C-alpha distance (Angstrom), angle and dihedral (degrees) to the residues before:
residue distance angle dihedral
M1 . . .
R2 3.79 . .
I3 3.78 124.7 .
F4 3.79 121.5 -154.4
R5 3.80 113.1 -163.4
A6 3.79 119.7 -155.2
I7 3.79 92.7 -156.8
G8 3.75 109.7 102.3
V9 3.81 94.3 14.2
P10 3.81 106.7 125.8
V11 3.78 122.5 -116.0
N12 3.80 106.9 -139.8
P13 3.78 135.0 -171.9
V14 3.80 112.3 -103.8
D15 3.79 122.3 -107.2
P16 3.84 107.8 -86.5
H17 3.82 88.5 -147.7
T18 3.82 91.3 64.6
F19 3.83 102.5 29.6
V20 3.81 135.4 51.2
G21 3.80 118.3 -143.6
P22 3.79 131.2 -1.9
A23 3.81 120.2 -27.5
T24 3.79 139.9 136.8
V25 3.79 133.2 -147.7
Q26 3.80 132.9 -155.6
R27 3.82 120.7 -171.1
L28 3.80 102.7 -138.5
A29 3.80 99.9 177.1
E30 3.76 142.8 -8.7
D31 3.79 127.5 -174.2
D32 3.78 127.6 -179.3
E33 3.81 97.5 167.9
T34 3.82 98.0 98.8
V35 3.80 117.3 -6.8
P36 3.82 110.1 2.3
V37 3.81 109.0 -110.9
G38 3.79 130.5 173.5
V39 3.81 124.9 -170.6
Y40 3.79 119.8 -161.7
R41 3.81 133.2 178.4
V42 3.81 108.6 -144.3
T43 3.80 121.9 -172.7
F44 3.80 118.9 -166.6
E45 3.78 122.7 -162.0
A46 3.81 119.1 -153.0
G47 3.81 108.0 -57.5
G48 3.81 93.5 15.6
R49 3.80 118.1 133.6
T50 3.77 143.4 143.7
N51 3.78 124.5 -104.7
W52 3.78 117.2 -107.0
H53 3.80 107.9 -77.5
T54 3.80 146.5 158.1
H55 3.79 133.4 -141.2
S56 3.78 130.1 -145.8
G57 3.82 90.6 -137.9
P58 3.81 134.7 26.3
Q59 3.78 121.1 -64.3
W60 3.80 121.0 -155.4
L61 3.80 120.4 -160.6
L62 3.81 117.1 -162.1
V63 3.81 112.4 -171.1
V64 3.80 110.4 -140.4
E65 3.82 102.1 168.4
G66 3.79 137.0 18.2
R67 3.78 123.9 -18.1
I68 3.80 131.6 -44.3
R69 3.81 128.7 -162.4
V70 3.82 117.0 -146.2
Q71 3.77 130.0 -176.7
R72 3.77 134.3 -175.8
Q73 3.80 115.5 -156.3
G74 3.80 111.9 -89.6
E75 3.81 94.9 19.8
P76 3.82 132.6 87.3
P77 3.82 118.5 -98.9
Q78 3.80 117.3 -90.5
D79 3.80 125.6 -150.8
I80 3.79 119.6 -141.2
R81 3.78 130.2 -179.4
A82 3.79 142.4 -154.4
G83 3.79 108.9 -50.1
D84 3.82 94.2 27.6
A85 3.80 125.4 110.0
V86 3.79 135.7 -163.8
V87 3.77 132.3 -171.5
F88 3.79 125.5 -154.2
A89 3.79 116.0 -153.8
P90 3.80 120.7 -130.7
G91 3.80 110.9 -76.5
E92 3.84 96.6 15.6
K93 3.80 109.7 140.0
H94 3.81 106.8 -134.6
W95 3.79 148.3 136.9
H96 3.81 136.4 -151.6
G97 3.79 137.7 -165.8
A98 3.79 145.2 129.3
V99 3.79 118.5 -39.0
P100 3.84 104.8 -105.5
G101 3.80 110.9 -83.1
T102 3.82 93.8 14.3
T103 3.79 141.1 76.8
G104 3.78 128.6 -123.3
T105 3.78 142.9 179.0
H106 3.77 128.2 -154.4
L107 3.75 136.9 175.8
A108 3.80 110.6 -128.2
V109 3.79 114.1 -152.6
N110 3.79 109.8 -167.0
V111 3.80 114.8 -167.2
N112 3.80 114.9 -160.1
V113 3.81 89.6 -26.6
V114 3.76 136.8 168.4
T115 3.81 109.5 -179.2
T116 3.80 121.9 -141.9
W117 3.80 109.6 -158.9
L118 3.80 117.7 -148.1
E119 3.81 138.1 175.1
A120 3.79 125.2 -30.8
V121 3.81 118.9 -93.2
S122 3.81 107.2 -108.3
E123 3.79 121.2 -128.3
A124 3.83 89.6 -111.2
E125 3.83 91.1 52.2
Y126 3.80 90.1 47.1
Q127 3.80 92.3 49.9
G128 3.82 90.6 45.9
T129 3.80 93.6 -123.4
I130 3.80 97.1 127.2
């Protein structure tokens, strides 16, 4: 058994090269002993979102507060709320962030993942108008 305590783990601003708008990230746990897994708490302020990106392994998002907007390339955005979860399959181009005008927090569970960061999500994509 291993315990990972959130207390004392810094909350940092996200990388402005891979996110648009205000957001913070806290690495809650990381384990490379068996299957590599990383767990991150990401809080998005209004307008905050990731860039488009893909992962080499599955990514689970568990919404713990507020509302989160998710979109897979080629599909309309979907809004999820606290208590909801979504999983992105390896290679799916997607983004996630706060629903416009709201805030939201999710836990991201990355299983055996290398992330490839892509272009920024446009305001029209974020608003769901294109």
